[in-house]
C-alpha atoms as one frame of an Amber mdcrd trajectory, in Angstrom:
protein
 -28.363  -6.831   7.924 -26.180  -3.733   8.282 -26.381  -2.788   4.595 -29.928
  -1.575   5.304 -28.317   1.419   6.998 -25.951   2.003   4.071 -27.414   3.467
   0.902 -25.697   1.460  -1.855 -26.814   3.888  -4.558 -25.409   6.857  -2.614
 -22.055   5.124  -2.114 -21.992   4.211  -5.817 -22.699   7.850  -6.687 -19.799
   8.999  -4.485 -17.550   6.530  -6.295 -18.869   7.737  -9.670 -20.265   4.269
 -10.443 -23.436   3.671 -12.418 -25.079   0.546 -11.006 -28.038  -1.395 -12.320
 -30.793  -2.543  -9.982 -29.349  -6.073 -10.061 -25.903  -4.772  -9.116 -27.330
  -2.729  -6.245 -29.048  -5.855  -4.933 -25.924  -8.019  -5.393 -23.570  -5.499
  -3.803 -26.039  -4.914  -0.978 -26.046  -8.648  -0.174 -22.246  -8.805  -0.424
 -21.841  -5.789   1.856 -24.280  -7.299   4.331 -22.289 -10.573   4.333 -19.037
  -8.679   4.801 -20.368  -6.631   7.693 -21.794  -9.766   9.307 -18.330 -11.330
   9.108 -16.788  -8.222  10.722 -19.411  -8.421  13.480 -18.530 -12.086  14.036
 -14.864 -11.126  14.379 -15.727  -8.393  16.873 -17.427 -11.002  19.095 -14.215
 -13.063  19.436 -12.510 -13.204  22.836  -9.083 -11.654  22.261  -8.190 -10.721
  25.828  -5.271 -13.179  25.892  -3.880 -12.068  22.508  -0.997  -9.620  22.788
  -1.270  -6.411  20.804   1.004  -6.361  17.781   1.732  -4.110  14.869   2.943
  -6.958  12.638   2.167 -10.629  12.345   5.736 -11.606  11.538   8.497 -10.586
  13.914  10.513  -7.689  12.584  14.092  -7.044  13.589  16.953  -4.949  12.319
  19.797  -6.742  10.612  23.031  -4.994  11.426  26.499  -5.436  10.014  29.822
  -4.003  10.961  30.422  -0.596   9.427  33.941  -0.959   8.104  35.471   1.644
   5.827  36.561   0.342   2.438  38.180   2.035  -0.509  35.665   3.638  -2.829
  35.556   3.327  -6.592  37.733   5.557  -8.730  35.669   8.526  -9.956  37.090
   8.536 -13.483  36.495   4.793 -13.897  32.866   5.133 -12.773  32.191   8.196
 -14.932  33.719   6.428 -17.925  30.848   3.901 -17.701  28.128   6.586 -17.571
  25.972   7.082 -20.672  26.492  10.848 -20.338  28.586  12.962 -18.057  29.040
  16.632 -17.408  32.412  17.377 -15.910  32.755  15.330 -12.721  29.033  14.450
 -12.578  26.520  12.098 -14.184  24.192  13.811 -16.654  20.609  12.582 -16.408
  17.424  13.526 -18.274  15.290  16.280 -16.802  12.281  14.837 -14.999  10.525
  18.035 -13.921   8.655  19.960 -16.567   9.481  23.593 -17.048
């Protein structure tokens, strides 16, 4: 139906795909079926359905922010594979 207005070979060219004639025919039918399904969805009455950004309710989970003693710096740095003074030494990740 709607795939008649979409040039399958042109879309394949844009995607750098080489399609055979059989693939063009198959993908054309699949695209037509997909677009028909989208058209069927667009005909549904959704006036009573509230607009939503997510299907599952999303809420923040909060906990009390209570200060606690932090770890001892020397103990933490002693566990590091490499250190440089009072800091962790990590491999360079940006090329020169």
